[in-house]
C-alpha positions in Angstrom: -63.1 -53.0 135.7 -63.8 -49.4 135.1 -62.1 -47.9 132.2 -60.4 -44.6 132.8 -60.9 -41.9 130.4 -57.7 -40.2 129.5 -58.1 -36.5 129.2 -55.9 -34.8 126.7 -53.2 -32.6 128.2 -54.1 -29.0 128.1 -52.6 -27.0 125.3 -49.9 -24.7 126.4 -51.3 -21.2 127.0 -50.6 -18.8 124.2 -48.0 -16.3 125.2 -49.7 -12.9 125.5 -46.5 -11.0 125.7 -43.6 -11.4 123.4 -40.2 -12.1 125.0 -38.3 -8.8 125.5 -34.6 -8.4 125.5 -33.5 -7.0 128.9 -31.3 -4.4 127.1 -34.5 -2.9 125.7 -35.9 -2.4 129.2 -32.9 -0.9 130.9 -32.3 2.6 129.8 -28.9 3.1 128.3 -27.0 5.9 130.0 -24.7 7.9 127.8 -21.1 7.5 128.8 -19.8 10.3 130.9 -16.9 12.1 129.3 -13.7 11.9 131.4 -13.0 14.8 133.6 -10.0 16.9 132.7 -8.1 19.1 135.1 -9.6 22.1 133.3 -13.1 20.8 133.8 -12.4 20.1 137.5 -11.1 23.6 138.0 -14.2 25.0 136.2 -16.6 22.9 138.3 -14.8 24.0 141.5 -15.0 27.7 140.5 -18.8 27.4 139.7 -19.3 25.5 143.0 -17.5 28.3 144.9 -19.7 30.9 143.2 -23.0 29.2 144.0 -22.3 27.7 147.4 -23.5 30.7 149.4 -26.7 31.2 147.3 -29.9 30.1 149.0 -32.2 29.5 146.0 -33.3 26.0 144.8 -31.6 26.3 141.5 -28.2 27.0 143.2 -28.7 24.0 145.5 -29.6 21.8 142.6 -26.4 22.9 140.8 -24.3 22.2 143.9 -25.7 18.7 144.1 -25.0 18.0 140.4 -21.4 19.3 140.7 -20.8 17.3 143.9 -22.3 14.2 142.2 -20.1 14.6 139.2 -16.9 15.0 141.2 -17.9 12.1 143.5 -18.1 9.8 140.5 -14.7 10.9 139.2 -11.9 8.3 139.3 -8.7 9.0 141.0 -6.9 9.1 137.7 -9.2 11.9 136.6 -8.7 14.0 139.7 -4.9 13.3 140.0 -3.7 12.4 136.6 -0.3 10.7 136.7 -0.3 10.1 140.5 1.9 7.1 141.0 1.6 4.2 143.4 4.1 4.2 146.3 4.9 2.1 149.3 4.9 3.7 152.7 5.8 2.3 156.2 3.2 3.6 158.6 4.5 3.3 162.2 2.2 2.2 165.0 1.0 5.2 166.9 -0.2 5.4 170.5 -3.5 6.9 169.4 -4.1 3.9 167.1 -3.9 3.4 163.4 -3.9 6.2 160.8 -7.5 6.4 159.4 -8.6 8.1 156.2 -12.2 7.7 155.0 -12.8 4.6 157.2 -9.6 2.9 155.8 -7.0 2.0 158.4 -3.3 2.1 157.6 -0.5 0.4 159.6 2.7 -1.2 158.5 3.9 -1.3 154.9 1.1 -0.2 152.6 0.9 0.5 148.9 -1.2 3.6 148.1 -1.3 6.5 145.7 1.2 9.3 146.3 -1.4 11.8 147.4 -2.8 9.4 150.0 0.8 8.7 151.2 1.3 12.4 151.7 -1.8 12.6 153.8 -0.8 9.5 155.9 2.7 11.0 156.5 1.1 14.3 157.6 -1.2 12.5 160.0 1.7 10.6 161.4 3.7 13.8 161.9 0.8 15.5 163.7 0.2 12.5 165.9 3.9 12.4 166.9 3.9 16.2 167.5 0.9 15.9 169.8 2.5 13.0 171.6 5.8 14.8 172.1 3.9 17.8 173.5 2.0 15.6 175.9 5.3 14.2 177.2 7.0 17.6 177.3 6.3 18.7 180.9 4.2 21.6 179.7 7.0 23.3 177.7 5.7 22.7 174.2 5.5 25.2 171.4 2.8 27.1 173.1 4.9 28.1 176.1 4.5 27.1 179.7 1.3 25.7 181.1 -0.5 27.3 184.0 -1.7 25.4 187.1 -5.3 26.5 187.5 -5.4 25.1 191.1 -4.2 28.5 192.3 -5.9 31.3 194.1 -8.0 33.7 192.1 -5.5 36.5 192.7 -2.7 34.4 191.2 -4.9 33.6 188.1 -5.6 37.3 187.6 -1.9 38.1 187.8 -1.1 35.4 185.2 -3.8 36.6 182.9 -2.5 40.2 183.1 1.0 39.1 182.4 0.0 37.2 179.3 
């Protein structure tokens, strides 16, 4: 019988790198101070001043302002805006859509969003009522364009 030689297990490799805490690797970003209504008004004024300038510095400032406003929470932009419930009626044109959000039926949203929803419902109903109005909407009577050229010219001159 052959005797097997047992080889000793290899020693664990010495660690070349010390273990690092993940918090040491990830840079710590300072907390952004909350936006106040005064700061928002100031940013808006600066943005309006530089929006038409065509140099790189102005464009960079525009991007920084837009980024800061985009990161703002709703409470920072509209402080004290309460939550309300709104009944959104079904419309013939479909649901009310704001920023890829669809609203129909009873919804609980912020007051400013509710105002936008109700304005869109009003406008959709106005368009629908004019569509069903036999041409006598708020813009006066409609003109049939399947008339002779002389009739069209007469209508244009009368207008």
